[in-house]
C-alpha positions in Angstrom: -6.1 -8.0 -51.7 -4.7 -8.2 -55.1 -7.4 -7.9 -58.3 -6.0 -8.7 -61.8 -7.9 -6.4 -64.8 -8.6 -9.3 -66.9 -11.0 -7.0 -69.5 -12.8 -3.9 -69.8 -15.3 -3.8 -72.8 -18.9 -4.0 -73.2 -20.3 -6.7 -75.5 -18.5 -7.6 -78.6 -15.4 -6.2 -77.1 -12.8 -3.7 -79.1 -12.9 -4.3 -82.2 -16.6 -5.7 -82.6 -16.2 -8.2 -85.4 -19.1 -6.5 -87.3 -18.7 -2.7 -86.5 -16.3 -0.4 -88.7 -16.9 2.7 -86.5 -14.0 4.9 -85.7 -12.9 2.9 -82.5 -13.5 -0.3 -83.9 -11.1 0.3 -86.6 -8.3 2.0 -84.6 -8.2 -0.9 -82.8 -8.1 -2.9 -85.8 -4.7 -0.9 -87.0 -3.3 -0.7 -83.4 -3.8 -4.1 -81.4 -2.5 -1.8 -78.2 -5.9 -0.3 -78.5 -7.7 -3.7 -78.4 -9.9 -4.5 -75.7 -11.7 -8.0 -74.5 -15.1 -8.4 -72.6 -15.0 -6.6 -68.9 -13.8 -9.1 -66.3 -11.2 -9.0 -63.3 -9.8 -11.9 -61.2 -9.4 -11.6 -57.4 -6.6 -13.6 -55.2 -8.5 -15.6 -52.6 -5.3 -17.3 -51.4 -2.0 -18.9 -52.3 -2.4 -19.9 -55.7 -6.5 -19.7 -55.7 -8.1 -16.8 -58.1 -11.6 -16.4 -58.6 -12.7 -14.7 -62.0 -15.6 -12.5 -62.1 -17.8 -13.2 -65.1 -17.2 -15.9 -67.5 -16.4 -14.0 -70.7 -16.4 -15.2 -74.5 -12.6 -14.3 -73.8 -12.0 -16.3 -70.8 -9.4 -18.3 -72.0 -7.3 -15.7 -73.7 -7.6 -13.7 -70.3 -6.3 -16.7 -68.6 -3.5 -17.4 -71.1 -2.4 -13.7 -71.1 -2.3 -13.4 -67.2 0.7 -15.7 -65.8 -1.2 -16.1 -62.3 -4.0 -18.0 -63.6 -2.3 -20.5 -66.1 -2.2 -24.0 -65.4 0.8 -25.5 -63.8 2.7 -28.9 -62.9 2.7 -30.2 -59.5 4.0 -33.9 -59.9 4.6 -36.5 -62.4 1.8 -37.8 -64.2 -1.0 -36.5 -66.9 -3.4 -35.5 -64.2 -0.4 -33.5 -62.8 -0.5 -31.4 -65.5 -4.0 -30.3 -65.1 -3.7 -28.4 -61.9 -5.4 -24.6 -62.5 -5.0 -21.6 -59.9 -9.1 -20.9 -61.1 -10.8 -21.8 -58.2 -14.4 -20.9 -60.2 -16.4 -17.8 -61.2 -18.4 -15.3 -59.7 -21.0 -14.2 -61.8 -22.9 -11.0 -61.7 -25.6 -11.2 -64.2 -26.8 -13.7 -66.5 -26.0 -11.5 -69.8 -24.3 -13.5 -72.6 -21.1 -11.5 -72.3 -20.8 -12.7 -68.9 -21.8 -16.2 -68.9 -20.6 -17.7 -72.5 -17.3 -18.7 -71.2 -18.5 -21.5 -69.0 -18.6 -23.9 -71.7 -15.1 -23.2 -72.5 -13.9 -24.3 -68.9 -15.7 -27.7 -69.8 -12.2 -29.6 -69.4 -12.5 -28.8 -65.4 -12.8 -31.8 -63.3 -15.6 -29.4 -61.7 -16.7 -25.8 -61.9 -18.0 -23.6 -59.0 -19.8 -20.8 -60.2 -21.1 -18.7 -57.4 -24.4 -16.5 -58.5 -27.7 -15.3 -57.6 -30.4 -17.9 -57.7 -32.2 -15.9 -60.1 -28.7 -16.2 -62.4 -28.7 -19.5 -61.6 -32.4 -20.1 -62.8 -31.7 -18.5 -66.1 -28.5 -20.1 -67.2 -30.1 -23.6 -66.2 -33.7 -22.7 -67.5 -33.0 -20.4 -70.6 -29.3 -21.5 -71.6 -30.0 -25.5 -70.0 -26.4 -24.6 -69.1 -26.1 -27.4 -66.5 -27.4 -29.9 -69.1 -24.9 -29.1 -71.6 -22.3 -28.9 -69.4 -22.9 -32.1 -67.6 -21.2 -34.7 -69.8 -18.0 -32.7 -69.5 -17.6 -30.8 -66.2 -20.3 -31.0 -63.3 -21.4 -27.1 -62.2 -21.1 -26.8 -58.4 -23.4 -24.2 -57.9 -22.7 -21.8 -54.8 -25.4 -19.3 -53.7 -24.3 -15.3 -54.1 -26.1 -14.2 -51.2 -27.4 -10.6 -50.4 -27.7 -10.5 -46.8 -24.7 -11.7 -45.6 -21.3 -12.6 -47.3 -20.1 -16.1 -48.3 -16.3 -16.7 -47.7 -14.3 -17.8 -50.8 -12.4 -21.1 -49.9 -13.1 -20.3 -46.4 -10.1 -18.0 -46.7 -9.4 -14.1 -46.2 -11.8 -13.0 -48.7 -15.6 -12.8 -48.6 -18.4 -11.4 -51.2 -22.0 -10.6 -51.3 -24.1 -9.4 -53.8 -26.1 -6.7 -54.0 -29.1 -6.1 -56.3 -28.8 -3.4 -58.8 -31.1 -4.4 -61.5 -34.0 -6.2 -62.6 -33.1 -6.0 -66.1 -33.2 -9.6 -68.1 -31.1 -10.8 -70.6 -33.3 -11.0 -74.0 -33.1 -14.9 -73.7 -34.7 -15.1 -70.4 -37.8 -12.6 -71.3 -40.7 -15.6 -70.8 -38.7 -17.1 -67.4 -40.2 -17.2 -64.4 -37.0 -17.6 -62.1 -36.5 -17.2 -58.3 -36.3 -13.6 -57.4 -35.7 -10.3 -59.4 -31.2 -10.3 -58.5 -31.1 -10.3 -62.4 -28.0 -7.9 -61.9 -25.7 -7.5 -58.8 -22.6 -5.3 -57.7 -20.2 -7.7 -56.0 -18.9 -6.6 -52.3 -15.5 -8.2 -51.9 -14.3 -7.9 -48.5 -10.4 -8.9 -47.0 -11.3 -10.0 -43.5 -7.6 -9.5 -42.9 -7.7 -5.4 -42.7 -11.2 -4.5 -43.7 -10.4 -3.9 -47.4 -13.0 -3.6 -50.0 -13.7 -3.8 -53.6 -17.3 -3.0 -55.2 -17.1 -4.3 -58.9 -20.3 -3.2 -60.7 -19.7 -3.6 -64.4 -23.7 -3.4 -65.0 -25.4 -0.2 -63.8 -29.3 0.3 -65.0 -29.7 2.0 -61.8 -27.8 3.7 -58.4 -29.7 2.0 -55.4 -29.6 3.5 -52.1 -28.1 -0.3 -51.3 -25.1 0.7 -53.8 -24.4 4.0 -52.1 -24.0 2.0 -48.6 -21.7 -0.7 -49.6 -19.4 2.3 -51.7 -19.6 4.3 -48.3 -16.6 2.0 -46.9 -15.5 0.9 -50.5 -11.7 1.5 -50.7 -11.7 0.5 -54.6 -14.9 1.4 -57.0 -14.8 -0.2 -60.4 -17.9 0.9 -61.9 -20.2 0.6 -65.1 -18.6 2.9 -67.9 -20.5 1.8 -71.1 -21.8 4.6 -72.6 -20.2 8.3 -72.3 -23.4 10.3 -72.4 -26.8 8.7 -72.9 -27.6 10.0 -76.2 -24.3 7.9 -77.3 -26.3 4.4 -78.7 -28.8 7.0 -80.9 -25.8 8.7 -82.4 -23.9 5.7 -83.5 -27.2 3.7 -84.6 -26.2 0.8 -81.9 -30.1 1.2 -80.7 -32.9 3.5 -80.9 -32.7 3.5 -77.1 -30.7 6.0 -74.9 -28.0 4.3 -72.5 -30.4 4.6 -69.7 -33.1 2.5 -71.5 -30.5 -0.1 -72.8 -29.6 -0.8 -68.7 -26.6 1.3 -68.4 -26.1 4.5 -66.5 -24.1 6.8 -68.8 -20.8 8.4 -67.1 -21.8 12.1 -68.2 -25.2 14.0 -68.1 -28.2 14.5 -66.4 -28.3 11.1 -64.3 -24.6 10.2 -65.1 -22.3 8.7 -62.9 -19.4 10.7 -62.8 -20.4 13.3 -60.3 -21.2 10.3 -57.7 -18.2 8.7 -58.4 -15.9 11.9 -57.6 -17.9 12.2 -54.3 -16.6 8.4 -53.3 -14.3 8.2 -50.6 -12.9 5.3 -52.2 -8.9 5.7 -52.8 -9.3 4.2 -56.6 -12.2 5.2 -58.7 -12.5 3.3 -62.1 -14.5 3.1 -65.3 -15.0 -0.5 -66.8 -17.6 -2.3 -69.4 -16.8 0.4 -72.5 -18.8 0.1 -75.2 -16.9 0.3 -78.8 -18.6 3.4 -79.4 -17.2 5.4 -76.2 -14.8 7.9 -76.9 -12.7 6.7 -74.0 -11.5 3.6 -75.7 -8.9 5.9 -77.0 -6.5 6.7 -74.4 -5.9 10.1 -75.8 -9.7 11.2 -75.6 -10.4 14.6 -73.9 -12.8 12.8 -71.6 -9.6 10.8 -69.8 -8.5 14.2 -68.5 -11.7 15.4 -67.5 -12.4 12.2 -65.5 -8.9 12.3 -63.7 -9.5 16.0 -62.9 -12.1 14.3 -60.7 -9.9 11.7 -59.3 -11.6 8.8 -61.9 -9.7 6.5 -63.7 -10.4 3.9 -66.9 -9.3 0.4 -65.9 -6.7 -0.5 -68.0 -6.5 -4.0 -69.3 -4.2 -6.3 -67.4 -3.3 -3.9 -64.5 -3.2 -5.0 -61.3 -4.4 -3.6 -58.1 -3.6 -4.0 -54.9 -5.3 -2.8 -51.6 
């Protein structure tokens, strides 16, 4: 199985447009420190890739990843618009993970794999179907939680694991189907049994997540905040990290201890907020995590299992 890291930042990216915190200021001064919104791409077959979450950066993320760029396969105008991007898999309905869908409107059709809860939010809250219909028809594929669905009838299969009932703010008054607002993805290669678990937003760590992580070869997990009080210290929110829907990395209730015990060969954090000290590759926290066998995902990195 081959994955590509397209982005590693939480909402707003790094730097965030309206923020002059030390992390954002450093990223403006040194472009190598910039981070795009968290996303990965997974290769479902020869020349067929699925992007996980359609971020506001999706156009740039595709351009910066050569295997995702369009190519010419014959004469004529239409032959120059063939894309390796087979579809999008959504982990939730948050704006940071869905605003990229309109940027894909030039497609003849767009396959989106999501839970019925997420689909209902996008259709009812953002009117995504109605907005995109004049441009590209959306083909919805349900993301099951009981049994996996195969990607392109190929070797990869994916299923959702509910990790949170946290709604996006715009969906506060919606009455969707079910409560699978945020899921982790379990992606399995039927050829060799390799498993990747991708969970960029964790408001809780349910027993079902433990179950799928037990046989994961690679775990890419929510690392939005370093500790629970970080949003307070930086005046990001009056809420704690946990109250904002993201388990912190360290401290009481932190995920680092759980991550250190996972059997996965690769254990990585992603979805870093601009206030998280880990956005600095020289921050002491990197060494602390490395001692426990944990990495921070690098943008444009390739993971092969």
